[in-house]
Each structure stands twice: as C-alpha cells, then as structure tokens.
N, C-alpha and C positions, 0 to 999 in steps of 0.2 A: 636734230645734235640741240637748238635752243629748247626745243619743246620739250625734248628729254631732261633737260638737264632742271624745265618746270618741274615737270612731274615730281622727279627726286625730289626736288624743293619741299615741293607739296606736301610726301610724306612725314618731310620734320618741320614745317611749320606753316600748314595753308594759306595763312595769312601772309608771312613773308616772300609767301610765293605770288601771292596778289598783290602785294602791292611793287614786286620783283617786273611782272607782268604789263602790271598797269603805267607803272613808270616807263616801260620800253616804250608802249602804245605813244605817253605822250612826248618822247625823246625823239623818235621820229615821226613826228605830224599828227598824227592817225588820228590824236582828239581833236587836234585843227578842224579838219579836216570833217570831221563830224560838229564841231559847232556851227562850222557852216550850213553844214547840210539841214541841221538842225533848224539854225534861224530861215530859212530859204522855207523847207517844208513850213512852218507855223506863219508866213507872211503867205504865204497861200491856204496855209489852213484858215485865216485867221478872215480872209476876205471871201474866202466861202463859205466862211458859219456865220457871215456877214448877210450875205446876200440869201441865204438857203432862211435864215431867218427871217427876215421880209416874206420871200415867197411863202411860209409854214405862215405865218401870221393871215398874207391873204388870203392863201387856197382855205382857210380854215373859216373866214367868214362868206366863202360863198354859201351860198339854198344847198340844202341836201335835203335828198328825204326822209322821210322820220323814221327814226329804229329806236327804239324806248331802250335800248343797251348796247353798249359799242367794246370793243375790245380797242386796246393797244399793244402792238407786237413789236419789242425793240430789239435791236438788231443790227448788227457794223454789218456794211453791206459794200459794196463796189467801189472804189478799187484794192481797198485792205485784204491782205496777200492772206488772208484765210480760209481755208475750204466754206466756216461757217456762211461766212460775207454770201457766199452761190447757192449757199444752201437757201438762206433764208428770203432771196430772192428768189427762185424760181420755187420755193411752196407755195408761196402767194401768188404767182401769176393767173390768170386763166381764173382766179377765184373773185366772186361779186356775192360778199357779204360784209357786214357792220365791222368791217378791220380795218384801222389805220395803223401804217408803219413808221417809227421813228427809227433815225440813223442818223451820227454824227458825220455832217458832209463835210467831206477833203475835198471833192473837187463836182464844182459845179456843172459840168458837162457828165460825168459821171453820173450827178444825182437827177438831174431833169430826165438822161435816157432812159435811166431803174424808173424813174416819178411815172412816163409814159407808158413804158414796161410792164409798170403793175396798172396801170389804169386799165390796161385793154381798150373795150368797149368807153369806156368811161364810167363805166361802175362799179371797176376794180379796187383796191385796194390804195387808198390815199397816203402817199406821202410827207413827212414830215422831218425837221434838222429836232432829232434828240435836246438842244438846247434852247423849244420853245414846251418842251412838255406840258412842264408845271402850270404855266399858261393857257395853256389848248383842256386840259386838265379841268380847269377850271369849265373853261367853255363846255367840253361834253364829257366829263364826268364820268368819266371811264369805267366800266366794270369790273376788266382786269385788265391788269398789265403783265403782260407776259414779256421776261425779258429772256432774252436766246446770250446763253453763257457759253465758254472756254475757257480754254487754263493758259492761255496766251497775252500777251500784254494788250491785244486791240484791244480788248474787252476791257482796258482801266478807268473806261468812259463810264459808265455805269454809277463807277462812285461818286462821282458828284450828284447825279438825279437820285440814288440809293438815298445820300444824305440829307437831300429835299425834303423825298419823300416822309421820311421818317420824321422829317419835322412837323407837317402837316398830321401825322397817323395816318401814311397812307398803305404801309405795309401788308397789314392784312389784303386789302388787292391781286399782292403782287405775285405772278406765278415763276417760279427761276427752270425756265427750259436749260439742260442742261446736258451741253454736248460730252463735255468731259468728265465724269464726275470728280479727279484728284482736282481741286480745286487751291492747291496751296500756291500754286506763282502767282496767280491774278490777283488772291485775297494777298499779299506781301507787295507787285505793285502798289495795288491800289490803298495800302493803310500803310508803304511806306515803307516798309517795316527791315530792319536787316534781319539775317538769317537768325543773330540769337534774340532777335526782338519777335518775330511771329514763330521760335520755338515760346518764348516764353506766352505770348496771346494765345496761340493750341491750350499748351499746357492748361492756362487758367481758365478758357472755354469747358476746357474736356474734362479739367478736373483731375488730371493724372497724369503723369510725370511715365516722358520712356527714355532710357539710358541712349542720346546720341550728342558726338557733337557738334556746334551747329555751324563749324566749317565744313565739317564732311561734305563734300562736292553729291552725294546720293542723300545729301538728305531729306529732302523731299518723297524719293521712292522708299524710305527709312519712316516717317513718319504716316506715309499713307499704310504700308508696310504693318503698321500699327492699328491703322486705321481710321487712323487722323488726316481724314481729304479737305477738311477745311471747309465744310457744307454746315459744317453745324455755327460756324462764324455766320453766315446767314440766318440761320435757325436762330438764333440770337440777337438777331435786329430786328427780327415781331415777324420772319417768312418762312411760309409752312404748308406752303403748297411746294411742286416740283413735278415738272415732268423730264423724261428721260428715253431714249432710245432704243434701249434692251433690260431684257428681267435681270442679266447680268450687275449692269447700270442702275436700275432699280434694288438689287441686294442689297447695291457696295451704300446707296444713300440712306436707307432704312439700316442697314447697321454701325454707317457712322452715326447721323439719328439715333439711336438710342432709345430710351422710352419719353422722348420728346415730342409730345402732340403733332404728325403731319400725317398728310395726303401726297404718295407719291407715283404718280400713274406713269402708264408705260407707251408709247405713241412707238414711232418708227423713223429712223432716216431717208426720206424720200427719195425715187430714185427717178434719175431724169439726166438727159443731156445738155448739152449750151447751145442757146438757139445759133443755130448755122451749123451745128453740124453734123444733120441730117443727109446733107447736101458732100457732105466727107465719103471719098470711096475708098474703101481697103487696099493700103498702102505695103502690099507683100516685098517684101526684102529683092532690090536686083539679083544677089547671088540666091546662092539654096539651105543659105543657115537657118538654124536653129533660132529665132530670137524672142528674148523671155524677158517682159520689162517689168520693171520694176519701179513705180511709180510715187510723186508726194517728194516729200523731205525726207533722205536718205540720212540713218546714224547707227550706234552700233544697237541703240534699244529697238531698232527695226531689223535686226541678222543681217545685217549688208555682209559683215564679214562671213555666217553660215553661206548667202547666194553666193557670195564670191566663189566658196568653198565646192560647193554645191557645179557651179560651170566652169571650175578647170576638170574637177571628176567628168563631165559628159565630153569636156575639149580632150582629157588621155581615153576617151575610150575611141577617139577619131573620128570624132559627132563631129562639122564645124559649127560650132554656137557665139550669141554673139549676145550681152547682157545693154538691154538699154533702159539707159537712166533718164527720168523725166519729172522737174518738180521744181520745189525751191531753192536754193543756193546747190545744186546738188554739184557745182562746179570747183563749189570750194571745198567743201568733204571730199571729191575726188585728188585735187590737189595738196589736200591737208594731210591726207591717208591715203599715198599712191602705193604702199607695200600690201596694202589691200585687195591691189586689183591687177599684181604682178600674175601673169601667165593669161589676163582675162582681155579675150578682146570683145571691150562696151564702144556704144556710141553713148553721149549726152544729151543734154536737152534742157538747157538752164533756164528757172522760171519761165516756164510757157505759160502765155496767157490758158481759159477754159480750152476753147477751140484746138488751141494749137496742142493743147495736154490728150485729148481728144485722137487726133490727127495722130500723135503718137501712140496711142492705146494701137490703132490700129492698124500700125507695123505690126506688131509682136503676135505669134501664136500661141504664146501661152505667159500668164503673168504670175507675180508672186508677190505676198504682200505679209513680213512674220513680223511679231512682236516678243520680243524678250519676257518684258511684263508684261503684263494686260492692269488697264486700269478702268475697265468701262467705256472706253470710250469708242463711236461710233466711226466708219469708215464710211465717205463717199467716194471712195477710186473703186472699192471694193464692186459696187452696185451698178458706177460706171461701167465698168468691162463685163458686167454679167449681158448688160443692156445690148451692150453688142457681141453678144454671143460668143465671149471668151472663159477660158479656163480657168480660175483660179484657183493660187492652190495659198490656203491662209493658215496661220500658227492655230493650234487644235487649244486653243482659253481663251475665257472674257469673252466676251461678248457678238468673237470672232464665230465660236464655238455653234452660233449661235445662226448660223448662213444655211447650218444644214448638208442636205444631198445639194445645193448649188455650188459647192466647192469644193474642192478638194484637200483633205488635213494635213498637217507637217506637225508631227507631237513634239513637245517641248524639246528632248532630248533625240533625236531622231537624229541619225547621222546625214552627214552632208552627200554620200552617196546616196543613200535611199531616196533622199529629194531631187537629185539628180534621175532619180529612176522615174519620180511621179514627174518631174518635169518632160522628160520624154514619153510617160506613155499619157501624158493630158494632151499634149502635141499630135501623139497619132489616134487618141482618141478622145476629145473631147464631150465632154458633159453635154448632154441633150437637152437643141435650144428649146422642147417646148417645158424644161424646170423650170430654165434660164427667165423663159416669158412669163412662166406661173408668176416665179419669185418676183419679176419686177412688177407685174400688172396690178399685185396686191399692196404694191408699197407705189403707187403712182404720185404725182403730185395732187390730181386728186381726189385720193385715197386719203393720203396727208391730213386733207386739209376739211374731211366726211369725219376721219377721226377724233380730229384735232377738235370741229366742231361739237361732237356726243359728248367727248370729255367737257365740256364745260358746259355745257347744256345741262350731265349730268352733275355736276357741283355746283352750280346755282338755278337757285328752287323760282319757280315761277319768271324764267327766261323767254324773251317776247315773243308773238308770232311771224315777227320779221325775223328773229336770228332764226324759230325753228324755221322758214320754209325756205331759206337758204340750200338745206339740203333734200 
C-alpha cells in the first residue's frame, strides 16, 4: 500500500515522493542503522588499507627479474560483491608475465589469500593496494595502466586515482577496460553529481541537449538511448584507449565517442569456474520437477516478470516445474514484489558465494538470462553455465546475440508461452556439449591473457623481448 502511494506521488512530484520516502526511512531508524554500518565498515577498511599500504611498499622493494616494461592492472577484487571482482582475479591466475595488479584493500584476509592465488609458483602477478599506486608508479614506471570498470558504485575508488594521474599527466598511459559501456551511474557517483548536475555535465561534454526530466527514474536509460553513455567523460580527461568485451560494446563506445580520436579494442569475458567448483557434482532435484535457473541480481530489466509468466505457462500444462533464483539480494526482490511470483513454485538462494552459485547452477536442468534493454554489458553467468554443459536461454539483443549457436535465443517480443516451449525443449534436447566446449575453450583465462598481451604488443612499438616471450 505504502509503495503504491509513493508511486502515485512520484507521478505528481518526483521530488516530493523522494523526500517522503527518505523521511520514512529516517523516522523508522533505518538511517541510523546505515550510519552504524558505514562507521563499522570504515573502521575495518581504514585498518586494512593501512596494513595493505605497508605491505605494498615492502613488496615493491623486493628484487625482481628485470623487465623493460610493466603493465598495471587496476580492478576491485573480492570481497566486493560484483562479478568484475571475480572476473579480474581469475583472468590473471596462472599468468607469468610483467603485470602488477592494484586493488582497494577492504579485508586483509581476502587480500593476502588473493595475493597468494595470483602469485602461484612465485612468478604470477603481484598484488598491491591501489592507494600506493602513485608511489609505486614512480618506481616501476608502468608502460600501461589498465583500469577495469563497470557501472556500479564498487568502482568509485578509481576517481581519486584518475585525479592523481591527471595531476602528473599520466592519463595517456591509461587503457579503460569497460565491462558495462553505460557508465552514467559511476560518473554521477565519482563526480558527486545530482541527477540535474549529471545531465548538465553530460550536456556540456557532448555539446547537445536532450529533452528529459532530471528527476525521471529512467534518466540514465533515456540518456543512454540518446548515445550519452558517459564514456566521453573519461575521454574528456585524456583517456583515449579502451577495451571492451563484445562487438556490440565496441560499436556503442565508438558511437559515444563520435569523432574524438580514440582506440577501441575488443577482447572477451574469460570463461572460468571458481576454485573448488570442480569438486562439486551435479545435484539433480529430489523430485521430478523441471528446474529452471535464473542467476545474478534479478529485476524487471532482466525480465523476471516474463520468466515468471513462462513458469506459470509450464505449470498450466500439468508439468511440475520450479524456478531457482540465486544471486545478490534476490530475497529482498521477492519479498518486495510477491505478486510477480504468484502461482510459481520457486526456490531462492540469497547472495551466494561464487562456489555456492556454481552449486546452484548444477541443480538446474536449463537456465534463462534475459534483458529488456541491452547496454553492451557482458555476462559472467552465461559462460559459467556453458562450462557446466547447461543450455541457456538469452535475449536476442546486444552482446547476448553474439553467443551464436551456444545459446537459445529469446526474441524481445516473444510471448511467455513460446519461451515456456523453448525451456521445455532445451531441457529435453540440450545444446551439444562439443559446441559449448568449443566456445569455452576459445575463451579460457589463458586465451584471455594471450589476447590481452597481443593487443598490448600491437599498441606498443618496441615492446621488450621479455614481454614477447611470455606468449
């Protein structure tokens, strides 16, 4: 009832609805709990950062094999609850070459564990705290600074680094590795811009206006639809080299940049399973239900309402079916929108670890990952499912369309009944394992590393023999 009232109020006055909602949270003590959590996290973070900085400076002074040119790879790592953290870790495990990794230190146990995983036999990438970057850059003189970035708030730590690099004229060495081409949220977060300030900033950078209300809840989507993705913000501060995971993303970045001189290279999202996942066995359900898996954060952009309709369609045919939901904050979504799941038999696993997520994947017969709007984002979920020989239904839009014959496509306007037909057919006749194996083998972490270094060598005249030999 209260949620309905807020929605009605928002239609009349979005600003008034926002004030009312925030006042409700404050009066009920939620903001006090948020403040306590923020203070506790900051105390832990500052302690971890201090120790990580000391460790980083000490490690950097250890004798190393002479390499003419080194690469700095900057990314968040675990325990940040974003797929990019996991992706960056497994992308570089097993690599022996001139790459140092910089990440914000949040929890020292996680930090040291990942350092050992990366170092492997002692020749793998070194891990440093991102707060030590400028000092270590003076020591190492990094030839390239590759910054992995997505659109979530997890990546706001890069803005202090960008300000430092800009002060010393270091942005010409930066390669922005973009996992999500729409970067409006992180630009707003990093610049501390209100919706109106963000719109004004983008209008200034792109030198054109769009007719949109700054208080519109779909502001970012409407700006993205007008080819304002926020990428030109980074080009505007001197970054002219970009990496993306798909041809769709590459086209979006080029379109966003317009005539600005820039280099945009395509790599790919590596396919991997977390450590220990290979010990997990398939876990078929105790009953004879058809289990359909939907993984990751669920929301309406990921067409959870369409998926629920398809599940109801399957059930209406007398087929026992269950929807398995596993991902960050899925319980909160289900409790907030119970009407979406009426008549659907479902099981949920809230905020699983990487290994727990794989265990959930092994329970399903077929999986489904949909999008209403495609903004060139890559998926870590779909390749992980392929690696376990699971047939996946995906939306036939954006980068998802590039999976080719390794997936089953769902058209944007497809009725739920047709999606239900495809789910039943995919469970009965899965995609051939050799097709999935070929896709995964071509995109292994080792293949990612080789492709990454080949791009680097092509961009860097006179690259050293030591770098060349790692291939």
